[in-house]
LUMVEXKE-702106 format. One record per residue (C-alpha): x, y, z; residue in three letters; residue number from 1. Coordinates in steps of 0.001 Angstrom, whole numbers. Each point is the difference from the previous one (the first is absolute). Example, Ala and Ser with C-alpha at 12.3 -4.5 7.8 and 13.67 -1.06 7.14 Angstrom:
2
east=12300; north=-4500; up=7800; type=Ala; seq=1
east=1370; north=3440; up=-660; type=Ser; seq=2
***
This chain:
167
east=96526; north=-11231; up=-84974; type=Met; seq=1
east=3425; north=1540; up=564; type=Ser; seq=2
east=556; north=1335; up=3531; type=Glu; seq=3
east=2285; north=2736; up=-1363; type=Ser; seq=4
east=-2939; north=1489; up=-1894; type=Leu; seq=5
east=-2457; north=-459; up=2837; type=Ser; seq=6
east=-1418; north=2599; up=2348; type=Val; seq=7
east=-1185; north=-805; up=3534; type=Pro; seq=8
east=-3754; north=373; up=401; type=Val; seq=9
east=-2528; north=-343; up=2796; type=Ala; seq=10
east=-3603; north=-909; up=-814; type=Leu; seq=11
east=-3026; north=-56; up=2295; type=Ala; seq=12
east=-2588; north=-2754; up=-409; type=Leu; seq=13
east=-3541; north=82; up=1332; type=Gly; seq=14
east=-3256; north=-1938; up=-333; type=Ser; seq=15
east=-3362; north=184; up=1762; type=Asn; seq=16
east=-2350; north=-2030; up=-2188; type=Leu; seq=17
east=-377; north=-3720; up=-546; type=Gly; seq=18
east=2971; north=-2278; up=649; type=Asp; seq=19
east=2198; north=2825; up=1269; type=Arg; seq=20
east=3018; north=-2176; up=818; type=Leu; seq=21
east=-364; north=-1894; up=-3259; type=Gly; seq=22
east=5; north=3259; up=-1960; type=Phe; seq=23
east=3112; north=1225; up=1849; type=Leu; seq=24
east=1743; north=-3299; up=-744; type=Arg; seq=25
east=-992; north=237; up=-3654; type=Gln; seq=26
east=1379; north=3553; up=-146; type=Ala; seq=27
east=3340; north=-1010; up=1545; type=Val; seq=28
east=271; north=-2912; up=-2430; type=His; seq=29
east=-811; north=2246; up=-2989; type=Ser; seq=30
east=2351; north=2771; up=1154; type=Leu; seq=31
east=2898; north=-2453; up=-218; type=Arg; seq=32
east=-270; north=384; up=-3796; type=Ser; seq=33
east=708; north=3751; up=343; type=Leu; seq=34
east=2391; north=55; up=2960; type=Leu; seq=35
east=2792; north=-1873; up=1654; type=Ser; seq=36
east=-1704; north=-303; up=3380; type=Val; seq=37
east=2324; north=554; up=2985; type=Arg; seq=38
east=-2526; north=-190; up=2805; type=Ser; seq=39
east=-3684; north=-103; up=801; type=Val; seq=40
east=-1377; north=1306; up=3280; type=Ser; seq=41
east=-2333; north=-1767; up=2376; type=Pro; seq=42
east=-3689; north=439; up=-770; type=Val; seq=43
east=-2009; north=2443; up=2119; type=Tyr; seq=44
east=-3732; north=256; up=430; type=Glu; seq=45
east=-946; north=3671; up=100; type=Thr; seq=46
east=-3052; north=2202; up=244; type=Ala; seq=47
east=-914; north=1878; up=-3179; type=Pro; seq=48
east=1319; north=3534; up=-375; type=Ala; seq=49
east=-1842; north=3016; up=-1409; type=Tyr; seq=50
east=-3226; north=-1949; up=-795; type=Val; seq=51
east=-955; north=-1946; up=3120; type=Phe; seq=52
east=-3174; north=-1842; up=-1044; type=Asp; seq=53
east=1727; north=-2935; up=-1686; type=Gln; seq=54
east=1668; north=-3302; up=956; type=Pro; seq=55
east=3367; north=-94; up=1766; type=Val; seq=56
east=3161; north=-287; up=-2069; type=Phe; seq=57
east=2946; north=-2324; up=-149; type=Leu; seq=58
east=3171; north=1980; up=-730; type=Asn; seq=59
east=3628; north=-828; up=-705; type=Ala; seq=60
east=3065; north=1558; up=-1599; type=Val; seq=61
east=2333; north=-1541; up=-2554; type=Leu; seq=62
east=3550; north=1245; up=-641; type=Val; seq=63
east=2021; north=-925; up=-3038; type=Gly; seq=64
east=1794; north=1334; up=-3030; type=Thr; seq=65
east=-1249; north=648; up=-3510; type=Thr; seq=66
east=1398; north=1048; up=-3363; type=Ala; seq=67
east=-3323; north=1592; up=-975; type=Leu; seq=68
east=-260; north=3777; up=-92; type=Glu; seq=69
east=-2495; north=1471; up=2524; type=Pro; seq=70
east=-2926; north=555; up=-2392; type=Val; seq=71
east=547; north=-3399; up=-1657; type=Ala; seq=72
east=-73; north=-1597; up=3461; type=Leu; seq=73
east=-3225; north=1882; up=804; type=Leu; seq=74
east=-1744; north=-1226; up=-3152; type=Trp; seq=75
east=1247; north=-3558; up=508; type=Ala; seq=76
east=-1348; north=56; up=3568; type=Val; seq=77
east=-3354; north=1433; up=-1115; type=Lys; seq=78
east=-342; north=-2753; up=-2642; type=His; seq=79
east=895; north=-2550; up=2655; type=Met; seq=80
east=-2716; north=1355; up=2329; type=Glu; seq=81
east=-2512; north=-321; up=-2823; type=Ser; seq=82
east=1148; north=-3559; up=-794; type=Asp; seq=83
east=-466; north=-955; up=3668; type=Ile; seq=84
east=-3554; north=1347; up=-155; type=Gly; seq=85
east=23; north=3625; up=1119; type=Arg; seq=86
east=-2809; north=2063; up=-1462; type=Arg; seq=87
east=-387; north=3772; up=230; type=Pro; seq=88
east=-1919; north=1302; up=3012; type=Thr; seq=89
east=250; north=3294; up=1836; type=Phe; seq=90
east=3135; north=1524; up=1526; type=Arg; seq=91
east=1070; north=-1802; up=3197; type=Tyr; seq=92
east=-2849; north=-2457; up=-497; type=Gly; seq=93
east=82; north=-3770; up=421; type=Pro; seq=94
east=2230; north=-1968; up=-2337; type=Arg; seq=95
east=1135; north=-3515; up=-767; type=Ile; seq=96
east=3604; north=1158; up=-335; type=Ile; seq=97
east=1852; north=3279; up=189; type=Asp; seq=98
east=3690; north=346; up=-807; type=Ile; seq=99
east=1654; north=3374; up=576; type=Asp; seq=100
east=3542; north=1074; up=-811; type=Ile; seq=101
east=1328; north=1448; up=3245; type=Leu; seq=102
east=3598; north=655; up=-1006; type=Phe; seq=103
east=2032; north=-385; up=-3171; type=Tyr; seq=104
east=3595; north=347; up=1198; type=Gly; seq=105
east=637; north=3648; up=845; type=Asp; seq=106
east=-2230; north=1187; up=-2840; type=Thr; seq=107
east=-2278; north=2970; up=554; type=Val; seq=108
east=-2670; north=189; up=-2688; type=Leu; seq=109
east=-3314; north=1804; up=-286; type=Lys; seq=110
east=-2104; north=-469; up=-3104; type=Thr; seq=111
east=-3773; north=-126; up=-453; type=Pro; seq=112
east=172; north=-3816; up=59; type=Glu; seq=113
east=2713; north=-698; up=2573; type=Leu; seq=114
east=1529; north=1576; up=3095; type=Thr; seq=115
east=3164; north=-1513; up=1480; type=Ile; seq=116
east=542; north=-265; up=2887; type=Pro; seq=117
east=-3633; north=-823; up=712; type=His; seq=118
east=-1702; north=3242; up=1022; type=Ala; seq=119
east=-1684; north=-1357; up=3147; type=Arg; seq=120
east=2661; north=-2364; up=1319; type=Ile; seq=121
east=753; north=2129; up=3084; type=Gln; seq=122
east=-3585; north=-386; up=1289; type=Glu; seq=123
east=-499; north=-3700; up=-656; type=Arg; seq=124
east=953; north=-2343; up=2834; type=Asp; seq=125
east=-1421; north=-2893; up=-2035; type=Phe; seq=126
east=2836; north=632; up=-2479; type=Val; seq=127
east=2757; north=1222; up=2317; type=Leu; seq=128
east=-313; north=-2848; up=2545; type=Arg; seq=129
east=606; north=-2773; up=-2569; type=Pro; seq=130
east=2696; north=2068; up=-1737; type=Leu; seq=131
east=1770; north=615; up=3324; type=Ala; seq=132
east=-149; north=-3745; up=708; type=Asp; seq=133
east=2145; north=-795; up=-3044; type=Ile; seq=134
east=1781; north=3277; up=-849; type=Glu; seq=135
east=-8; north=2196; up=3138; type=Pro; seq=136
east=2785; north=2236; up=-1339; type=Leu; seq=137
east=-1544; north=685; up=-3430; type=Trp; seq=138
east=235; north=3796; up=-360; type=Arg; seq=139
east=-2614; north=2284; up=-1480; type=His; seq=140
east=1920; north=1914; up=-2703; type=Pro; seq=141
east=-1637; north=3343; up=855; type=Leu; seq=142
east=-109; north=-31; up=3806; type=Thr; seq=143
east=2927; north=-2392; up=603; type=Gln; seq=144
east=-2097; north=-1634; up=2730; type=Lys; seq=145
east=222; north=-3779; up=224; type=Thr; seq=146
east=-3033; north=-2264; up=-99; type=Ala; seq=147
east=513; north=-535; up=3731; type=Glu; seq=148
east=187; north=3793; up=625; type=Asp; seq=149
east=-3213; north=652; up=-1949; type=Met; seq=150
east=-1816; north=-2811; up=1799; type=Leu; seq=151
east=1213; north=1245; up=3383; type=Gly; seq=152
east=-1863; north=3306; up=-267; type=Val; seq=153
east=-3364; north=-1537; up=-910; type=Leu; seq=154
east=-2624; north=-783; up=2620; type=Pro; seq=155
east=-89; north=-3659; up=984; type=Lys; seq=156
east=-2040; north=-1637; up=-2740; type=Gly; seq=157
east=-2463; north=-2836; up=143; type=Asn; seq=158
east=2074; north=-2569; up=-1870; type=Leu; seq=159
east=56; north=-3706; up=722; type=Thr; seq=160
east=3026; north=-1942; up=-1216; type=Cys; seq=161
east=-1090; north=-3326; up=-1484; type=Leu; seq=162
east=3558; north=-1146; up=-700; type=Gly; seq=163
east=2085; north=-1043; up=-2980; type=Asp; seq=164
east=-2739; north=-1307; up=-2253; type=Leu; seq=165
east=1304; north=1010; up=-3432; type=Leu; seq=166
east=2483; north=-1877; up=-2191; type=Pro; seq=167
***
């Protein structure tokens, strides 16, 4: 993959069913076929958001570059989730693996299938904490706030850092 044709991207990874760490590791390994991975955050154990009656999550963020267009990256990631074992459930429900596109360079995109930057990033400490660990100065293209700035205005979350557990 040519770096000159590549766009920086940030992806959020989460799992709360089965071998959570194993599924995150499998996702990072598989994502290397789509991205030139620059960095992977520490893994955090976090309480579920939005739907609380479910197991706790492991979350991480991966930053890299890709030559794929945004929608092509989305579909590749969705196929990857399915290959790892994700099956449809209900919105915000438990899942083996979840991979979200947080940022795609400075792109702002809103279609029925994809919103970039991720629509809820500003309210998610389980995404912003790992992103700020590896890319604290990554700027939101609409607000111009950095990952660190966005994290700084959130209430102190209930995240437990488990360390650098991903390849």
